Structures are given as structure tokens and as C-alpha cells.
N, C-alpha and C positions, 0 to 999 in steps of 0.2 A: 412214847407212843406205843400202845399195844397193837398186836395184829388182830384182825377180825376175819373169821372164816364163817360166814353166814349166808344162807341161801333160802329163798322163799319162792315156791313155784305153784302154779295152778294149772292143771291139765287133766287129760284122760289117760286111764290105764290102757296100754297097748295090748295087754294079754292078762290072763288070770295070774295072780302072784304065784311064784314058784318057791315053795318052802322046802328047805333042805336042812341037814344036820351037819355041822362042822365035825369031821371025823377026829380031829385033834382035841377039841374041847367038849364035844357032845352037846353043844348048844345049837338051838334052832335059829335059822335066819331066813328071811324071805327076800327074793329078788323081784323087783317090779320095774316095768318099763313105763316111763311117764312121757307122754306126748304133750308138748306145750305149743299151742297154735298161735300164730301171729298173722295178722293181715294188715295191709296198708294200701294206700292209693299212690301210684307213681305215674305221672303224666296222664292222669285221668283213667288209668286202668287199675282195677283192684288186683293186688297180688297177695299170695298166701304162702306160708311156709310152716311146717311143723318140725320142731327140734325134739329129738328123743334123748332122754336121760335115763341111765341105769341107776336105780336106787337100791341100796342094800339096807334092809330093815332088820334090827336085832332087838333082843330083850323082850319086854312085855308087849311091844307094838306088833310082834309077829302074829299073835292071836287075833288082833284087830284087823290086820292087813289081809290075813288069809281068807277072810270072809268077803273081801271085795272081788268084783268080777271085771272082766274086760269091758272097757267103755265107761267105767265109773269115773265121775268127775271128782277130783280130790285136790286138796291143798296140802302141801308139805312144807315144813320148816326144818332146817337142819344145817349140815355143813358139807363141804366138798372133801373128798378123800381120794387118795391115790394108792396104788399098789403096783408092785413089780413082781413078775413071775416068769418062769421059764416053762415053755410048752414041752411036749413029749419029745420033740426033735432037738430041744436045747436052745431054741430061739427065745430071747428075752423080750417080754412084752410089758408095756406100761398101760395102766388103766386108770381113768378118772371116773369117779362115781359120786353120787349124793348119799350121805348118811343121815336119813331123817330122824329127828327126835320127836316130831309130831306129825301125824297123818290125820287129816280131817276130811270126811266125806261131805261134799257140797251138794245140796238138793237142786233139783231142776230149775226152780225159780231163781236161785242165786246164779246158776250157770247162764241163764238167759240174760240176766242183768250184766254179767261179766262179758258176754259176747257183744252186747250193745255198747258198752262203755268205750272201747277203743275207737269205734267208728264215730261216736259223738265227739271225741277229742280231735278227730281229723277234720271236722267241719271248719270252714273258714270263719273266724270270729267276725261279728258285725261291728263296724266302727262308726262312730258318729262323725260325719264330715264337718260338724260345727266345732270340733275341738280346735283350740288355738295353736296347736303344734303339729 
């Protein structure tokens, strides 16, 4: 059995992409913050939460991503990554992030449909009382 490291998320950018250059390699990369919103109904009360994910974009995608702005609705596909680093004081930190290999801007119409879909699935299904079981 092979391992699978795959992630697909849809959400809004929390800030404009931050483009930087890796001083060791000279290659550009972009850091984006993706907010993934979730809502549900618990005991008749609608609850909501937004989870935030740091995404590190490299390669040719940097040019596409740097044109995006805060609030843009996007879909990403990629993989999870981790890194370990020591800060200036010598404390070791661990970081988990998403490494996208595709970033797709989603238009307003598709966003409206995506926002409606979860609520539709929360509705109580209608059952026919005449069923024999």
C-alpha cells in the first residue's frame, strides 16, 4: 500500500500574497493564508468557524498567485508539508503548511453555489411513511 499526501481546499485569501526570494536558492515563492469557512446547525442554532491554512507556493505558480488579492475565492490542490526551524533565540519550532500544485480562482457564481451546498445537505431528508421497513 502506498502513502497518499493529498489535499484539496476551497476558501478565501486572508491577505494579499507575500512574494519573497529564498536567499539560498534565489528562487521566488509566495506565502498565502487560506481561510476555509464551515457552518453547521447544532441544536437548532447555526454555528460557524473559519480554519486558516498557510500555503507556500513555488515555481511557475508564483506568477499566477501574486496577481490575487485579499478576499479572492480560490481552490487549491496540493500536499501537506512540514518543516523544523530554530528561531533567533534557539527555540525549535515545527510548522505544517500546504504546498499547492494547482491554484484556481473561482468566480462569484461558483462561490454562491458552494456557499449554498452545505446548507442544502443539512436539511432533513423527506421519508415516505408508506415504506414497508
